[in-house]
Every structure is written in C-alpha cells, then in structure tokens.
C-alpha positions, 0 to 999 in steps of 0.5 A: 035441191031437187024438185019432184012433182007428179008429171014434172021433170026432176032432172037437175039440168036440161041441156038442148043440143043441136047435134049428136056429137056435141050433145054427147060431149056436153053430157060428158062434161057434167058426168065428170062432175059426178052427175049422171047424164043421158042423151035422148033424141026426141022430146017424147023420151024426156018423161021416160028418163027425167026421173032417172038422171041428173042431166038430161041432154036432148039432141034436136038435130036442128043445126042444119034445119031451116030457122022455122023448123029449128025453132019448132024442134027446140021449142018442143024440147024446151017445153019438156023442161018442167022444173029443171033448175037449170036449162042450157041451150048448147050451141056449136063451138063455132056458132054454126046453125041457128043459135039465135033462133034456138035461144028464142025457142027456149026462152019463149018456152020458159017464159010461157011456163013461168010468166012472172019469172025473171029470166035472163040469158048468159051467152058464154060460148067459149070453150078454152080447152078446145081453143075457142075463146071470146075477147071483146065480144068476138069469138075466136078459134085458136085466136082467129076470128070466126069470119077468117076461119073455115066456118065462114065457108061452111057449105051448110051453115057459113058463119057471117059474123065474128061478133057473138051479138051479131050472130045471135042478133041476126036470128033472135028478138032478144036485146043483147049486151056484152061483158068485157074481159077486163070486167070478168078478170076483176072477179065475181063481184064485178061481174055481178055488179055489171050484170045488175047494171046492164038490163039486156036480156042476153049478156055475152061474156068474154072468156079466154080460160076456164077460170073466167067461166067459173067467175061468170058462173059464180056471179050468176049463182050469186044473182040467182040467190040474191035477185031471184034471177033464173038463168038460161045458159047458152054455151058450147059445153063447159060454162053450163057445167060450171054454172051447174056446179056453182048453183049447187046442183048435186048428184041424186043421193046426197053430196059428193063423196069425200076425196082425200089428197096427199101432195108431196111435190113442192113445185110452183106448178103443183101449187098453182094446180092446187089453187085451181082445186080451191076455186073449183071445189072449195078444196081445203089444205093442211100445210106441213112445215117441211122442217117440222112436219107434224102429223097430229097438227095436219090431222086436226086441220083435216078433221076441221075441214071435214066437219065444216063440210069440205068434200075435197081436203088434203095435206101438202107441204108448205113451200120453203122460203125462196132464195133470191133469184131462184126460178122455182121452189127448191126440192128439200134435202134427202133427209128432210124429204124422207121425214116429210114422206113418213109424215105424209104417209102417217097422215094418209093412214090415219085420215083414211081410217078416220075420215073414210074418203071415197077416193084418194089422190096422190101427187108426186111419185114418192108420195104415192108410193109411201101412201100405198105402202102405209095403207098396206096395199099390195099394189094398184089396179090401173083402170084409166088414164086421166091425162098423160102420166096421170092414172086412176084405178083402185088399191088392191090387197090390204085393209083398204082393198078397192079404195079408189085411187088416182096418181099424178107426177108433181110436174105433170099437166097444166093448171087444171091437171089436179082438178081433172084428177079430182073430178075423175075420182068424184065421178068414179065415186058417184058411179060406184055408189049407184052400182048395186052390189052383187 
C-alpha cells in the first residue's frame, strides 16, 4: 500500500544513515528486492526524490559529529519522513558513532508527527553475512565481542561496550530490553508474544543468521497488523530490508514479477536452499515423482500456485527414499535422469507459454541445458555473476528471446544461494519494467 498526499513523502521506506558507504550499501539490500532505492545527502533533497523511489536513503554524515550536532542532523532528516510506512535508522555494523542519540532523534520526530501512534523500536544490528552477530545481547564481530576488537581503539569513535543496550543506553533516553536467541529460534509467534510481554521502548534482538532476521521481522509485521504498532527499525542494513518485505512493501507499479524455477538437482544442499526460498518469498514447489514424472500434474500444481498469488513458483524433483547410512540423497540412474530431464523441460516449455513469467531460474547444469533447448533458444547472454558459478542474463534467439534467466550449479553456494539468485531475477524484472521502450 502506498500513501500519496500533496506535500507528503510517498516513498515506501525512509532510511537514515550516518555515512555514505553504509547508506549506499543499505540501499543495495532493498534494490535486491526489486525496490528502487536512491541515496541523497541532504534532507532538503527529500521532496525532490520522495515521489520517484520506493526507498529513500538520507545520509546525514553524522557518525563523527558531536552528539548534539548528530541529533540535529538526524532529526532534520527524520522530520522529512512524512507518511513513509517504514522508517529505518541505519547504524554502523560495529555500533560506532552516535547510535543512541540518533535513535532518539528519529523517535522524537515520529512521536511529534503522530502523538497518538504506538511507536516502538526494534534494534537488530546483526549483519550475519558480514560476520556481525548478536548473542546474549552482546554484539560480536566474527564471534569476538566489540570491546575486544579494533573498534574499541577507533581514534574517532571508540566503542566502549559490547552489550547493545549499553551502547544505546549511554546516549538514549528510551527504555531498553533484550530478546534472547532462544526466543528467536522458537519462531515468529514466540517473538511476537515476547514483544507483547515486554513494554520497553527499544527491544534489542539476538540474531546469528539471516533466518533470525526474518523471524523477528515476521513477528513485527504480525504485531503491526494486530496491535497497530508502528515499528522504527535500528539496524545495520539487512533487518530493515527483511522488515520491509514482511510488511508487504512492494515496488511501485504492482506486485513483483512472477519467477519460474526449474530445479533438477536432488541433493540435500539444494533442498535446503529451496526451503530458504519458501521462507523468503513464499515460494511454491511442484514435486516430480522421480520414478513416474508427470508433466501434466506438475503444470496443474503450478497453475494452482499462480492462481493463489504465488510470485515464485517452480518444479523440483522429489527426493528418493534415502538408504540407511547414506550421506546424501543419491543421484538417479542414467535412464531415470534422462526421463526426469525430459519432463522438466516439458514443464518449463509449457509453463513459460502459459504463465508468462518475467524470469526463469534453473538449478543444475543438465536441467539448465534441457530447459534452454526446450524453449528454442540459441543460447544465453551473460550479464552478471550473482555468486561464484551462478550467473544471470537473458535468453537469445527463439520465441522467448530476451527472457531473463539465471542458472546455478546444484552443489553451488550456501543456504541462501537460491534465494539470492531469485532476488536478483526479481530486481532485474523490476528494473526492466521501469525502463521505457525505445
């Protein structure tokens, strides 16, 4: 949902950062979700860009300023927030600078604009992909508490505490609470219950992996809907992006483009990656019986998923029964594999024609080759590398020339590899939809 009123901010998300590199890096996390993000350097620029973008990042360059000057700069930026559904205070991944005072500046501005609103802050500074985690309320860099790292000796802004509530509390007037990792690991319902039970204005949440960020975000979205809480996010980048997704903030111009995925690999690693796509996008999967692959049945499942609004849907091979003591799901025999590939290719050919996806993802080299051939393409124009041995581009030649495409080896990447490829495709679809035809 977008709120558009004369003279008001209409961006989906306002992010206030304290340095340029961090601001730009944070904007990139939203761009990966297909949201158009722009970074500006002055609050005065906000009205010029607010109605053109989904995510407006304002860099106040306040990290090394005195607390009073940092508060004033951030308050000025926050006062431009208008009706942005989500406001995020971006902080350094090691909590340098003025995170507590700047949090107060944003919270004070929001409270002044909407005195009756129930405004609470979720402080989730973890950035697992960068080795920043929070455990037991302590913020760690590659497993080492902040006060035992180089940031404790920073010549400009030495960090004097490892506990997040202590760092923030040294500067902030807000009440603080902590949400432990064991609660987060029990899932969104447990997190939502804990947030309801603990009335602190700022709740610092433990997180050691991306899944924890999504769990907290999902709980926050639940409370936003049920309890009408307006959340202010304090984070180093990825939590705010996860919260935006869970709040249903979408690119201008409609829902994300539909992505079709065809997965030929049957390894445990692949299935773990696909499970992450279910959590991240609500991906829906049609399972092929490896002994009796049925294209009609798979197409019916894909039609149902599309009809129910799924924007990421695909076909995969059901895991064969594991033999006792086997370390992984065995690869199918050659004749079975050939039959599976023919079926996957047929599903892809018919699904592309019928469901008109904006992008196509294929995992497993044989599956990618079979799908490319089935779609009548001459080849594949490579445009970028999503991660090592995972590339993206578009089909060339044939009836689907130009269809966005991404491929990844079945054994390639960590738990989030498939999610990253699908995010890349969705963002590419969004960029293409906003590019005028010549």
